[in-house]
PLY file of the C-alpha trace (Angstrom):
ply
format ascii 1.0
element vertex 70
property float x
property float y
property float z
element edge 69
property int vertex1
property int vertex2
end_header
-25.80 85.98 10.84
-25.47 84.72 7.27
-22.14 84.31 5.53
-22.04 84.75 1.82
-19.62 81.98 0.99
-19.31 82.83 -2.63
-18.45 86.52 -1.93
-15.84 85.38 0.63
-14.32 82.95 -1.84
-14.38 85.65 -4.57
-12.60 88.13 -2.21
-10.00 85.56 -1.20
-9.37 84.70 -4.94
-8.84 88.27 -5.99
-6.64 89.04 -3.03
-4.52 86.00 -3.71
-4.17 86.81 -7.31
-3.42 90.45 -6.73
-0.80 89.65 -4.08
1.06 87.14 -6.39
0.94 89.43 -9.30
2.18 92.40 -7.24
5.01 90.42 -5.71
5.95 89.22 -9.29
6.03 92.73 -10.83
8.21 93.93 -7.92
10.47 90.93 -8.47
10.84 91.89 -12.14
11.74 95.38 -10.97
14.47 94.18 -8.71
15.83 91.88 -11.45
15.80 94.74 -13.87
17.57 97.18 -11.69
20.19 94.73 -10.29
23.83 94.88 -11.56
25.02 92.22 -14.00
27.14 89.20 -13.07
30.14 90.87 -14.69
29.72 93.90 -12.47
28.47 96.37 -14.94
25.27 98.26 -14.20
21.92 97.43 -15.67
21.30 98.63 -19.21
19.00 101.74 -19.88
16.04 99.57 -21.19
16.38 97.31 -18.14
16.26 100.15 -15.69
13.54 101.73 -17.46
11.43 98.55 -17.25
12.37 98.20 -13.56
11.13 101.77 -12.92
7.87 101.01 -14.67
7.50 97.96 -12.53
8.00 100.11 -9.35
5.53 102.52 -10.78
2.91 99.80 -11.31
3.52 98.58 -7.62
3.20 102.09 -6.30
0.00 102.68 -8.19
-1.47 99.42 -6.88
-0.68 100.43 -3.34
-2.20 103.86 -3.74
-5.25 102.36 -5.38
-5.65 99.88 -2.54
-5.35 102.85 0.06
-7.92 104.66 -1.87
-10.33 101.73 -1.90
-9.91 101.27 1.86
-10.67 105.04 2.38
-13.67 105.14 0.07
0 1
1 2
2 3
3 4
4 5
5 6
6 7
7 8
8 9
9 10
10 11
11 12
12 13
13 14
14 15
15 16
16 17
17 18
18 19
19 20
20 21
21 22
22 23
23 24
24 25
25 26
26 27
27 28
28 29
29 30
30 31
31 32
32 33
33 34
34 35
35 36
36 37
37 38
38 39
39 40
40 41
41 42
42 43
43 44
44 45
45 46
46 47
47 48
48 49
49 50
50 51
51 52
52 53
53 54
54 55
55 56
56 57
57 58
58 59
59 60
60 61
61 62
62 63
63 64
64 65
65 66
66 67
67 68
68 69
């Protein structure tokens, strides 16, 4: 049995980078859709950006499921 260490490290690095990026984008979505400190709701551009962040996260999840099934 031969382990290809460079491929294993490559997969680990890409997985770590994708996980951190996805959590960061989802966090931006949460921050964009959260109400402001004064109690007012988020502005329209902030909510639009939040929905875009959520769409990116959903697309990444769907793509990951596609890769597993392929």
